[in-house]
KEGU-252802 format. One record per atom (N, C-alpha, C, O): x, y, z. Coordinates in steps of 0.001 Angstrom, whole numbers, padded with zeros to 6 digits, always signed. Layout:
BEGIN
XYZ;...
END
This chain:
BEGIN
+106030+063981+086667;+106842+065369+087464;+106860+064923+088811;+105955+064200+089227;+107962+065345+089653;+108033+065067+091025;+107116+065862+091731;+106768+066809+091026;+106563+065862+092877;+105753+066544+093426;+106487+067427+094493;+106605+067147+095686;+106975+068584+093832;+107718+069481+094761;+107329+070729+094123;+107026+070914+092944;+107399+071756+095323;+107099+073092+095123;+108197+073804+094322;+109361+073669+094697;+107879+074645+093114;+108700+075205+092142;+109418+076289+093097;+108695+076812+093945;+110574+076621+093048;+111147+077783+093724;+110701+079001+093252;+110110+079141+092182;+111019+080043+094163;+110546+081523+093715;+111074+081966+092588;+110374+082568+091773;+112397+081731+092380;+113228+082323+091010;+112681+081443+089858;+112902+081941+088754;+111993+080204+089836;+111289+079502+089030;+110268+080142+088456;+110107+079989+087245;+109524+080846+089080;+108284+081293+088940;+108237+082794+088419;+107505+083153+087497;+109028+083558+089056;+108991+084936+088884;+110275+085462+088268;+111368+084972+088551;+110132+086394+087483;+110925+087317+086785;+111469+088262+087947;+110902+088279+089039;+112454+088955+087709;+113099+089899+088594;+112109+090654+089296;+111444+091450+088633;+111881+090538+090593;+110774+091287+091243;+111256+092869+091338;+112439+093154+091150;+110400+093742+091601;+110658+095190+091659;+110054+095868+092804;+108830+095760+092890;+110653+096536+093690;+110087+097217+094826;+109835+098577+094583;+110626+099162+093844;+109073+099074+094968;+108316+100573+094602;+108473+101163+096194;+108429+100459+097203;+108652+102516+096158;+108669+103431+095299;+110036+103411+094510;+110981+103201+095271;+110395+103575+093185;+111538+103427+092556;+111710+104574+091446;+110834+104677+090588;+112681+105334+091440;+112808+106482+090739;+112853+106293+089169;+112451+107142+088373;+113401+105060+088828;+113318+104771+087417;+111814+104410+086798;+111363+104816+085727;+111267+103680+087605;+110105+103439+087384;+108780+104570+087359;+107752+104458+086690;+109110+105571+088206;+108557+106633+088335;+108567+107507+086976;+107586+108070+086490;+109940+107501+086445;+110108+108099+085243;+109389+107689+084132;+108842+108408+083296;+109447+106043+084205;+108632+105581+082977;+107275+105809+082928;+106649+105885+081871;+106688+105947+084268;+105279+106050+084417;+104981+107456+083918;+104012+107585+083169;+105654+108453+084226;+105456+109843+083769;+105637+109919+082222;+105087+110831+081605;+106321+109075+081643;+106263+109206+080519;+105120+108577+079467;+105114+108645+078238;+104079+107891+080441;+102953+107398+079776;+101725+108506+079601;+100600+108426+080094;+102192+109431+078863;+101229+110594+078244;+100157+110073+077508;+100316+109078+076801;+098971+110706+077614;+097607+110454+076951;+096857+109045+077615;+095889+108453+077138;+097363+108819+078448;+096562+107721+079308;+096179+108177+080684;+095867+107333+081523;+096182+109383+080955;+095930+110184+082249;+094649+109384+082790;+094899+108830+083861;+093556+109214+082402;+092384+108632+082901;+092368+107452+083583;+091819+107223+084661;+093239+106442+082635;+093154+105215+083217;+094557+105016+084216;+094819+103926+084726;+095262+106028+084376;+096406+106091+085316;+095710+106414+086692;+095878+105749+087715;+094983+107419+086588;+094271+108125+087740;+093445+106813+088347;+093588+106431+089509;+092677+106267+087509;+091685+105349+087871;+092199+103938+088384;+091560+103261+089190;+093333+103588+087876;+093972+102427+088324;+094581+102582+089458;+094452+101659+090262;+095281+103582+089794;+095814+103825+091231;+094826+103782+092175;+094967+103204+093253;+093815+104370+091832;+092819+104684+092959;+092066+103235+093264;+091770+102957+094426;+091831+102514+092400;+091251+101057+092542;+092177+100279+093238;+091900+099765+094322;+093316+100152+092657;+094593+099420+093392;+094958+099861+094740;+095333+099068+095603;+094853+101097+094921;+094991+101630+096220;+093992+101025+097405;+094302+100623+098526;+092728+101097+096791;+091600+100589+097743;+091746+099167+097958;+091425+098755+099073;+092219+098242+097005;+092244+096899+096887;+093383+096409+097869;+093259+095339+098464;+094464+097190+098023;+095657+096779+098867;+095683+097746+100012;+096700+097695+100703;+094736+098644+100358;+094882+099346+101720;+093470+099742+101966;+093038+100853+101662;+092767+098811+102521;+091626+099169+102958;+090931+100037+103910;+089726+100288+103959;+092126+100566+104853;+091902+101469+105698;+091554+102905+105067;+090944+103748+105726;+091925+103101+103919;+091747+104264+103283;+090158+104729+102715;+089698+105871+102682;+089491+103429+102282;+088128+103549+102222;+087197+103577+103467;+086098+104130+103426;+087720+102909+104664;+087218+103017+105758;+087062+104616+106567;+086135+105164+107164;+088389+104984+106255;+088508+106668+106745;+087595+107568+105850;+087114+108609+106298;+087396+107187+104721;+086454+107938+103720;+085113+107701+104179;+084329+108581+104533;+084878+106396+104154;+083271+106055+104644;+082735+106784+106052;+081625+107298+106195;+083842+106698+107100;+083532+107331+108227;+083360+108819+108232;+082603+109452+108969;+084086+109251+107398;+084006+111013+107173;+082941+111517+106422;+082469+112629+106659;+082506+110757+105498;+081642+111447+104524;+080315+110345+104571;+079318+110958+104189;+080024+109095+104873;+079043+108182+104892;+079051+107393+105904;+079193+106187+105701;+078904+107882+107185;+079182+106948+108390;+077917+105782+108648;+077887+104907+109514;+076976+106065+107674;+075809+104990+107832;+075938+103793+106495;+075228+102796+106359;+077021+104230+105632;+076845+103315+104589;+077741+101996+104618;+078672+101719+103861;+077216+101231+105710;+077872+099888+105876;+077907+099010+104666;+078925+098404+104331;+076741+098951+104001;+076669+097948+103020;+077502+098374+101961;+078289+097574+101457;+077412+099667+101524;+078562+100221+100441;+079768+099785+100629;+080373+099118+099791;+080241+100132+101778;+081533+099752+102499;+082006+098513+102206;+083063+098325+101604;+081299+097679+102590;+081599+096177+102612;+081264+095639+101094;+081691+094575+100645;+080510+096467+100458;+080751+095849+098862;+081842+096176+098217;+082371+095371+097451;+082327+097373+098424;+083821+097823+097950;+084859+096892+098423;+085682+096405+097648;+084833+096634+099704;+085743+095653+100170;+085749+094154+099637;+086769+093466+099611;+084506+093731+099220;+084336+092453+098896;+084844+092022+097372;+084897+090865+096955;+085193+093181+096668;+085430+092861+095215;+086870+092101+095224;+087825+092416+095933;+086829+091176+094412;+088327+090318+094056;+089417+091203+093895;+089136+092219+093260;+090513+091108+094269;+091490+091860+093962;+092130+091686+092492;+093307+091401+092273;+091323+091868+091716;+092054+091515+090245;+091483+092613+089219;+090297+092866+089007;+092576+093182+088654;+092238+093955+087424;+092850+093416+086147;+093933+092831+086130;+092073+093651+085041;+092560+093194+083848;+092654+094477+082939;+091773+095329+082821;+093985+094459+082266;+094279+095237+081295;+094200+094828+079883;+095142+094161+079454;+093262+095111+079117;+093074+094485+077761;+093103+095392+076692;+092952+096593+076915;+093322+094857+075280;+093428+095767+074118;+094482+095541+073204;+095086+094470+073149;+094723+096526+072479;+095640+096412+071053;+097069+096407+071646;+097407+097011+072664;+097796+095698+070924;+099134+095392+071025;+099916+097117+071286;+099325+098131+070916;+100844+097145+071744;+101350+098598+071926;+100712+099565+072341;+100983+100695+071933;+099776+099354+073196;+098836+100334+073479;+099042+100913+074956;+098274+101753+075426;+100211+100361+075696;+100504+100862+077015;+100412+100151+078125;+100844+100500+079223;+099558+098613+077739;+099073+097811+078929;+100198+097446+079798;+100223+097828+080968;+101191+096679+079256;+102408+096122+079970;+102923+097282+080625;+102909+097208+081854;+103448+098508+080044;+104378+099490+080518;+103412+100157+081767;+104048+100544+082748;+102232+100287+081795;+101445+100803+082859;+101359+099681+083760;+101507+100071+084918;+101203+098620+083686;+101151+097449+084766;+102461+097366+085470;+102529+097062+086661;+103560+097652+084695;+104934+097662+085272;+105387+098698+086219;+106282+098537+087049;+104642+099867+086017;+105002+101078+086540;+103994+101626+087581;+104377+102321+088523;+102506+101248+087360;+101635+101812+088214;+101821+101595+089796;+101129+102194+090619;+102945+100568+090177;+103093+100262+091690;+103866+101378+092306;+103928+101465+093532;+104595+102433+091347;+105306+103188+091862;+104476+104370+092264;+104772+105027+093262;+103319+104692+091417;+102387+105722+091725;+101665+105278+092909;+101429+106112+093783;+101229+103900+093070;+100282+103615+094204;+101239+103761+095566;+100781+104274+096587;+102581+103272+095490;+103337+103222+096747;+103508+104636+097290;+103362+104801+098501;+103809+105686+096496;+103925+106813+096796;+102527+107394+097322;+102451+108049+098361;+101532+107123+096586;+100172+107617+096999;+099726+107233+098194;+099074+108013+098889;+100035+105909+098616;+099643+105141+099849;+100561+105337+100995;+100335+105106+102183;+101836+105891+100336;+103048+105850+101466;+103599+104561+102033;+104236+104436+103079;+103219+103540+101094;+103988+101993+101812;+104689+101585+100582;+104540+101963+099420;+105659+100538+101225;+106428+099868+100079;+105367+098868+099405;+104415+098349+099988;+105723+098705+098063;+104872+097694+097222;+105911+096832+096491;+106897+097402+096024;+105774+095524+096356;+106631+094492+095583;+105922+093998+094393;+104853+093395+094487;+106399+094201+093476;+105722+093374+092174;+106598+092214+091675;+107812+092203+091471;+105486+091029+091497;+106018+089849+091256;+105636+089427+089859;+104593+088817+089626;+106387+089720+089072;+106036+089264+087611;+105973+087840+087432;+106897+087135+087839;+104995+087367+086877;+105082+085743+086608;+105513+085520+085421;+104969+086026+084439;+106764+084570+085328;+107248+084255+084189;+106640+083548+083100;+106075+082548+083543;+106516+083665+081773;+105704+082907+080975;+106060+081574+081079;+105216+080764+080696;+107202+081120+081545;+107498+079769+081672;+106590+078797+082755;+106551+077575+082900;+105937+079828+083391;+104910+079132+084275;+103912+078226+083584;+103467+077244+084180;+103544+078524+082340;+102560+077551+081685;+102956+075959+081671;+102201+075001+081508;+104524+075974+081918;+104743+074503+082016;+104978+073934+080656;+104897+074632+079645;+105319+072445+080633;+105442+071803+079275;+104228+071022+079096;+104391+070050+078358;+103100+071168+079547;+101927+070234+079456;+101900+068908+080088;+101078+068061+079736;+102842+068679+081085;+102822+067376+081951;+101709+067460+082907;+101421+068517+083469;+101084+066363+083095;+100038+066030+084045;+100320+066824+085346;+101232+066471+086094;+099548+067883+085612;+099405+068361+086897;+100451+069821+087195;+100401+070654+088100;+101413+069680+085959;+102396+070643+086198;+102012+072217+086050;+102620+073112+086636;+100997+072400+085245;+100671+073706+085224;+099731+074151+086433;+099899+075295+086855;+098872+073447+086959;+098358+073643+088122;+099256+073607+089215;+098994+074434+090089;+100161+072944+089400;+101312+073047+090705;+101925+074442+090435;+101988+075203+091400;+102381+074866+089245;+102828+076082+089054;+102106+077427+089466;+102624+078386+090037;+100886+077296+089079;+099919+078564+089144;+099820+078617+090822;+100143+079568+091534;+099312+077401+091216;+099105+077423+092606;+100236+077922+093488;+100030+078810+094315;+101220+077461+093351;+102766+078062+093737;+102950+079533+093682;+103413+080170+094628;+102625+079995+092695;+102813+081338+092490;+101791+082332+093347;+102052+083495+093656;+100696+081686+093627;+099619+082305+094370;+100018+082226+096043;+099884+083157+096837;+100539+080875+096348;+101126+080657+097358;+102052+081512+097914;+102088+081750+099121;+102998+082111+096891;+104259+082914+097325;+103532+084285+097448;+103976+085063+098292;+102553+084632+096762;+101791+085719+097049;+101334+086023+098271;+101626+086980+098989;+100409+084911+098495;+099848+085100+099572;+100861+085111+101060;+100680+085725+102111;+101678+084417+100760;+102843+084098+101957;+103572+085771+102043;+103923+086276+103110;+103662+086268+101061;+104402+087660+101064;+103333+088634+101838;+103652+089307+102818;+101903+088612+101212;+101085+089483+101764;+100604+089197+103221;+100172+090160+103856;+100629+088242+103683;+100188+087772+104922;+101198+088384+105954;+100790+088514+107108;+102393+088746+105672;+103305+089417+106566;+103008+090817+106637;+103374+091479+107607;+102337+091344+105629;+102155+092835+105560;+100676+093185+106023;+100231+094330+106087;+100016+092076+106320;+098567+092654+106356;+098763+093270+108107;+099714+092970+108828;+097711+094089+108466;+097573+094910+109569;+096149+094995+109852;+095459+095653+109075;+095580+094392+110908;+094245+094368+110993;+093671+095768+111711;+092488+096107+111682;+094700+096475+112331;+094364+097836+113141;+094498+098913+112362;+093747+099858+112604;+095425+099025+111308;+095579+100166+110699;+095428+099840+109048;+094705+099001+108510;+096543+100983+108321;+096743+100364+107113;+098059+099189+106922;+098868+098798+107764;+097916+098847+105578;+098824+097785+105690;+100208+098274+105746;+100450+099427+105390;+101226+097418+106205;+102529+097808+106020;+103305+097709+105096;+104500+097994+105178;+102630+097217+103905;+103214+097253+102507;+102223+096541+101729;+101098+096421+102214;+102511+095992+100455;+101532+095448+099588;+102430+094539+098516;+103616+094718+098237;+101549+093529+098002;+102063+092693+096847;+101178+093051+095664;+100015+093422+095823;+101795+092923+094394;+101088+093149+093390;+101501+091917+092317;+102575+092096+091743;+100859+090847+092028;+101251+089669+091172;+100735+090194+089708;+099550+090477+089534;+101619+090292+088769;+101615+090521+087373;+101565+089461+086528;+102436+088599+086647;+100631+089333+085607;+100414+088016+084723;+100450+088771+083264;+099399+089151+082748;+101496+088930+082743;+101593+089408+081382;+101054+088277+080484;+101100+087097+080832;+100553+088686+079340;+100252+087728+078181;+099131+086635+078916;+099208+085417+078750;+098163+087252+079692;+097357+086216+080552;+096615+085374+079742;+096289+084281+080204;+096291+085679+078623;+095618+084500+077683;+096344+083192+077643;+095680+082157+077580;+097775+083146+077676;+098505+081980+077896;+098209+081024+079126;+098488+079828+079042;+097678+081527+080191;+097415+080994+081259;+095890+080711+081577;+095423+079781+082235;+095261+081706+080968;+093716+081915+081660;+092671+081841+080505;+091576+082395+080606;+093096+081054+079273;+092019+080761+078137;+090658+080168+078860;+090594+079408+079826;+089718+080684+078179;+088370+080104+078606;+088147+078476+078554;+088493+077798+077586;+087597+078009+079589;+087451+076338+079597;+086287+075984+078732;+085936+074809+078623;+085552+077154+077989;+084684+076831+077115;+085173+076221+075782;+084498+075397+075165;+086264+076623+075406;+087290+076172+074067;+087144+074605+074129;+087495+074001+075143;+086616+073946+073025;+086424+072490+072863;+088049+072060+072669;+088469+071006+073146;+088746+072809+072063;+090130+072380+071973;+091122+072463+073143;+092317+072188+073027;+090471+072905+074393;+091343+073082+075169;+091966+071776+076045;+091179+070898+076399;+093068+071696+076306;+093519+070435+076986;+093150+070235+078413;+093083+071333+078967;+092926+069397+079096;+092378+068961+080461;+093360+069697+081227;+092961+070537+082034;+094760+069456+081052;+095603+070263+082024;+095611+071850+082057;+095989+072531+083011;+095157+072284+080922;+095024+073844+080630;+093730+074376+081854;+093781+075292+082675;+092779+073524+081602;+091526+073804+082348;+091709+073703+083745;+091178+074450+084567;+092652+072538+084058;+093014+072445+085596;+093694+073741+086052;+093473+074269+087142;+094660+074272+084991;+095571+075535+085305;+094551+076791+085471;+094815+077668+086293;+093590+076843+084812;+092644+077859+084852;+091753+077667+086300;+091327+078666+086882;+091562+076573+086718;+090869+076495+088010;+091678+076769+089210;+091202+077079+090302;+092905+076639+088947;+093933+076937+089910;+094034+078383+090010;+094289+078933+091082;+093862+078950+089040;+094030+080563+089006;+092875+081207+089459;+093030+082378+089804;+091766+080729+089542;+090422+081148+090052;+090634+080815+091365;+090425+081767+092117;+090997+079738+091943;+091220+079394+093396;+092183+080469+094129;+091978+080990+095225;+093164+080653+093355;+094248+081647+093690;+093465+083034+093974;+093284+083480+095107;+093065+083599+092878;+092111+084994+092959;+091421+084842+094144;+091604+085681+095026;+090548+083786+094351;+089769+083801+095426;+090120+083697+096704;+089408+084181+097585;+091604+082860+097051;+092230+082874+098304;+092752+084466+098415;+092480+084971+099504;+093227+085056+097780;+093462+086473+097958;+092424+087139+098331;+092621+087989+099199;+091255+086991+097888;+090041+087906+098216;+089536+087599+099622;+089130+088505+100350;+089561+086265+100024;+088952+085794+101086;+089846+086166+102331;+089409+086495+103434;+091090+086064+101990;+091945+086604+103020;+092072+087988+103367;+092649+088330+104399;+091500+088908+102461;+091530+090213+102426;+093091+090701+102890;+093358+091468+103815;+093911+090118+102098;+095485+090505+102055;+095558+091728+101230;+094842+092083+100293;+096816+092428+101909;+097287+093866+101014;+097953+093258+099533;+099157+093335+099289;+097041+092700+098686;+097650+092285+097569;+096591+092276+096321;+095385+092206+096555;+096978+092333+095299;+096290+092484+093998;+096736+091565+092853;+097821+090998+092986;+095994+091352+091716;+096631+090600+090689;+096187+091574+089318;+095033+091914+089055;+097216+091865+088659;+097164+092584+087314;+097263+091538+086216;+098228+090775+086187;+096414+091488+085426;+096390+090603+084237;+096384+091504+082888;+095598+092436+082717;+097300+091124+082022;+097279+091857+080669;+097168+091125+079533;+097930+090163+079440;+096275+091376+078486;+096143+090458+077407;+095770+091304+076219;+095121+092349+076258;+096287+090688+075121;+095610+091286+073718;+094579+090484+073437;+094226+090807+072303;+093811+089511+073878;+093078+088974+073616;+091895+088674+074675;+091549+087526+074955;+091295+089873+075251;+090461+089640+076180;+089107+088725+076031;+088542+088216+076999;+088723+088608+074830;+087796+087671+074294;+088082+086179+074906;+087214+085442+075375;+089488+085885+074802;+089704+084257+075039;+090030+084201+076497;+090699+083203+076763;+089785+084905+077441;+089850+084768+078994;+088723+084136+079229;+087717+084240+078527;+088847+083344+080378;+087786+082535+080839;+086600+083474+081365;+086967+084551+081836;+085283+083217+081346;+084342+083890+081830;+084473+084277+083370;+084432+085423+083817;+084626+083191+084039;+084755+083266+085370;+085801+084170+086086;+085640+084657+087205;+087078+084355+085161;+087959+085257+085743;+087527+086544+085142;+087828+087546+085792;+086966+086693+084176;+086458+088183+083993;+085441+088538+084843;+085288+089722+085141;+084637+087576+085326;+083753+088070+086461;+084192+088645+087619;+083612+089581+088170;+085420+088009+088099;+086084+088378+089259;+086804+089833+089173;+087289+090335+090186;+086842+090389+088099;+087802+091591+087741;+087108+092670+088649;+085880+092694+088579;+087604+093394+089329;+087043+094837+089944;+086939+095387+088769;+085848+095939+088626;+087765+095474+087700;+087618+096083+086696;+088459+095678+085386;+089621+095270+085395;+087634+095873+084249;+088464+095734+082872;+088825+096855+082191;+087935+097472+081607;+090143+097316+082137;+090361+098412+081456;+090614+098047+080005;+091207+096993+079777;+090177+098903+078898;+090080+098637+077490;+091110+099508+076937;+090957+100715+077125;+092059+099138+076334;+093379+099983+075823;+093127+100067+074231;+092951+099042+073574;+093121+101067+073782;+093053+101428+072186;+094345+102045+071848;+095225+102296+072671;+094408+102305+070404;+095297+102967+069900;+095314+104339+070121;+094172+104797+070161;+096343+105301+070306;+095951+106678+070658;+095132+107489+069483;+095381+107287+068295;+094209+108354+069890;+093791+109248+068861;+094273+110513+068382;+095318+110765+068983;+094029+111262+067710;+094734+112304+067571;+095325+113397+068716;+096407+113980+068766;+094353+113420+069459;+094602+114159+070884;+095850+113540+071727;+096803+114175+072179;+095630+112280+071815;+096767+111432+072287;+097843+111397+071757;+098854+111448+072458;+097923+111304+070405;+099376+111431+069452;+099956+112791+069912;+101090+112883+070383;+099136+113818+069756;+099590+115114+069940;+100359+115095+071352;+101553+115392+071325;+099839+114807+072434;+100203+114805+073632;+101479+113827+073790;+102454+114279+074390;+101515+112730+073366;+102773+111860+073100;+104042+112726+072309;+105178+112806+072776;+103704+113213+071310;+104784+113680+070292;+105301+115110+070638;+106494+115409+070600;+104370+115902+070953;+104394+117413+071087;+105773+117773+071775;+106661+118346+071143;+105890+117449+072953;+107180+117795+073906;+108539+117128+073364;+109646+117657+073461;+108292+115962+072815;+109860+115566+072446;+110188+116239+070964;+111323+116613+070669;+109219+116329+070201;+109346+116937+068886;+109822+118430+069087;+110742+118894+068413;+109119+119193+070090;+109513+120512+070416;+111098+120721+070898;+111749+121728+070619;+111516+119785+071539;+112869+119514+072043;+113740+119699+071003;+114789+120341+071048;+113099+118902+069713;+114257+118661+068806;+114165+119777+067986;+114927+119717+067020;+113395+120900+068066;+113285+122051+067474;+112234+122109+066175;+112183+122980+065306;+111634+121235+066276;+110340+120977+065090;+109254+122152+065411;+108984+122519+066554;+108588+122763+064043;+107755+123967+064380;+106368+123291+064749;+106335+122075+064940;+105392+123949+064835;+104170+123544+065193;+103449+122842+064029;+102659+121905+064148;+103832+123422+062909;+102924+122873+061502;+103721+121560+061360;+103062+120536+061181;+104901+121483+061412;+105576+120166+061363;+105207+118997+062281;+105044+117846+061875;+105089+119399+063568;+104451+118605+064691;+102901+118018+064219;+102578+116831+064265;+102110+119042+063799;+100638+118539+063616;+100794+117808+062098;+099894+117037+061764;+101636+117980+061410;+101727+117148+060168;+102058+115633+060474;+101455+114680+059980;+103217+115552+061457;+103522+114267+062050;+102246+113490+062845;+102001+112288+062741;+101640+114269+063502;+100548+113618+064375;+099747+112964+063182;+099781+111747+062998;+099080+113756+062441;+098346+113407+061430;+098906+111994+060672;+098254+110950+060673;+099789+112099+060242;+100684+111037+059328;+100525+109734+060311;+100339+108648+059762;+100587+109792+061635;+100712+108539+062474;+099228+108013+062722;+099039+106989+063378;+098256+108700+062209;+096777+108158+062320;+096496+107179+061176;+097346+106697+060427;+095266+106972+061157;+094888+106000+060105;+094705+106851+058733;+094063+107902+058725;+095283+106347+057647;+095610+106884+056595;+095735+106094+055336;+096276+104989+055304;+095172+106747+054205;+095373+106212+052725;+094540+104711+053016;+095147+103703+052656;+093680+104595+053417;+092917+103225+053346;+093544+102410+054471;+093148+101251+054597;+094376+102824+055216;+094789+101967+056346;+093819+102333+057493;+093510+103518+057619;+093331+101437+058310;+092010+101683+059139;+092636+101745+060538;+091904+101840+061523;+094080+101689+060663;+094686+102171+062051;+095850+102837+062010;+096666+102786+061090;+095953+103595+063212;+097130+104307+063377;+098100+103750+064109;+097850+102634+064563;+099226+104268+064364;+100554+104244+065039;+100069+103680+066738;+099070+104195+067240;+100685+102849+067347;+100459+102450+068885;+101626+103549+069667;+102545+104227+069208;+101155+103374+070889;+102059+104126+071641;+103363+103816+071495;+104136+104771+071416;+103856+102599+071434;+105065+101829+071389;+105804+102282+070118;+107027+102408+070060;+104930+102522+069082;+105295+102808+067747;+105882+104264+067677;+106808+104601+066939;+105234+105042+068518;+105735+106460+068444;+106867+106550+069259;+107884+107025+068752;+106890+106124+070620;+107990+106455+071407;+109196+105349+071283;+110253+105600+071862;+109074+104260+070619;+110221+103322+070790;+110631+103317+069159;+111719+102939+068724;+109719+103729+068511;+110171+103734+066918;+110269+104945+066180;+111293+105243+065565;+109189+105702+066216;+109274+107193+065570;+110394+108134+066206;+111342+108574+065556;+110210+108336+067290;+111287+109302+067823;+112712+108722+067905;+113562+109545+067565;+113121+107695+068214;+114353+107226+067823;+114916+107129+066440;+116101+107178+066111;+113757+106968+065621;+114252+106844+064041;+114745+108183+063779;+115877+108292+063308;+113936+109387+064060;+114075+110701+063801;+115442+111091+064490;+116255+111678+063775;+115742+110860+065642;+117220+111318+066304;+118336+110315+065432;+119472+110743+065230;+118014+109257+065044;+119106+108499+064495;+119420+108674+063224;+120485+108341+062704;+118339+109292+062604;+118609+109858+061051;+119803+110932+061037;+120597+111126+060117;+119739+111564+062241;+120704+113081+062239;+121840+112684+062972;+122921+113250+062814;+121672+111718+063791;+122956+111557+064604;+123941+110828+063761;+123463+109991+062995;+125525+111034+063765;+125982+112087+064913;+126495+113339+064048;+127253+114148+064584;+126085+113508+062706;+126567+114682+062162;+125727+115773+061863;+126273+116660+061206;+124668+115931+062136;+123593+116895+061711;+122350+117025+062707;+121946+116092+063401;+121858+118168+062686;+120684+118443+063714;+119553+117869+062931;+119517+117855+061700;+118488+117323+063846;+116956+117055+063097;+116481+118350+062448;+116656+119512+062814;+115875+117886+061459;+115394+119056+060582;+113785+118886+060566;+113461+117736+060864;+112801+119666+060318;+111249+119545+060117;+111247+118491+058774;+110470+117539+058705;+112099+118773+057878;+111825+117780+056419;+112132+116301+056924;+111382+115332+056805;+113266+116329+057453;+113631+114918+057870;+112799+114110+058723;+112634+112902+058554;+112211+114877+059756;+111458+114214+060660;+109890+113688+059932;+109446+112541+059990;+109295+114766+059316;+108150+114466+058375;+108411+113281+057483;+107583+112373+057413;+109571+113257+056778;+109722+112130+055760;+109789+110801+056651;+109406+109714+056217;+110290+110981+057887;+110451+109495+058641;+108962+109287+058942;+108548+108164+058656;+108061+110161+059471;+106973+109937+059832;+106130+109216+058739;+105310+108317+058928;+106494+109791+057552;+105737+109198+056290;+106159+107802+056016;+105326+107149+055389;+107099+107279+056292;+107693+105919+056102;+107286+105008+057375;+107509+103801+057282;+106898+105344+058161;+106515+104721+059572;+105392+103736+059048;+104412+104078+058385;+105660+102639+059401;+104596+101731+059284;+104051+100799+060540;+104536+099801+061074;+102837+101547+060786;+102347+100888+062408;+102392+099679+062427;+102502+099045+061378;+102317+099085+063629;+102126+097619+063955;+100801+097290+063798;+099904+097977+064286;+100571+096116+063041;+099377+095894+062815;+098743+095288+064137;+099395+094887+065101;+097148+095289+064000;+096472+094935+065203;+096459+093628+065352;+096443+092924+064343;+096462+093129+066459;+096319+091856+066860;+095428+091015+066271;+094304+091315+066673;+095389+089879+065320;+094488+088997+064838;+094242+087894+065529;+095112+087024+065492;+092940+087635+066373;+092734+086461+066967;+092395+085309+066108;+092179+084201+066599;+092346+085522+064932;+091973+084274+064052;+093072+083658+063537;+092945+082662+062824;
END
């Protein structure tokens, strides 16, 4: 492989700049994840805008220098891990809007393309991963401001992160893959050491497969699970009410989309919003209105997405 730096467009999917009204709408639709949304926005806000924690410390704990430094020294990495369809990727793609509005700065999301894994050629994966972090640092450097809060921030998004950051303890792992993981770790450390207004979000269905050194560097690991009965109700209540369903039918549908009849798992968030609700609408469209009976019957026929099996 020729020794040249890949272009920006080779490494990243279409970038996103926040605030953005479309992504705010998508973020607002992520009901049932309120605790994760609030905590993730708070952590990202501190990682990309250290001025906020400095102001807080001076106001409430002026002598807490060690605590202040401990917060700022955390690597700018957050891992979103867990079941398929549980909202990880959607939250990763939309949280930047909430943080941009919260911190009153512009934030650019750089979604790393899956093609970054390369074709297994010697040195290719290492070069691609290193270049991705180089571009992230390059953008973040221009936004850093030592005297006040940052002029903006950058989020590097790595979806399906297990394709790039598998554990080096795996005996079947190719040397080139191990070198790529090493490059990933160096990239995270370079962002942390430079105290740049940047963060890395990694999404994975296989948290156990991630390299231990990467997991140790995470400021936090969020575990996503399928929605419980309260969360399913939060997701379904408003749209089903808008379609005219009564409370009894809605409660029945909430129950039907849980673990039932020997099936140990219920529907995912994406099953509910991308499959169930559209199916209920399309069953009636374009000649009739949605009825309680038809909606319940469709919920009965919904087959939830099976959990991801690592074996």
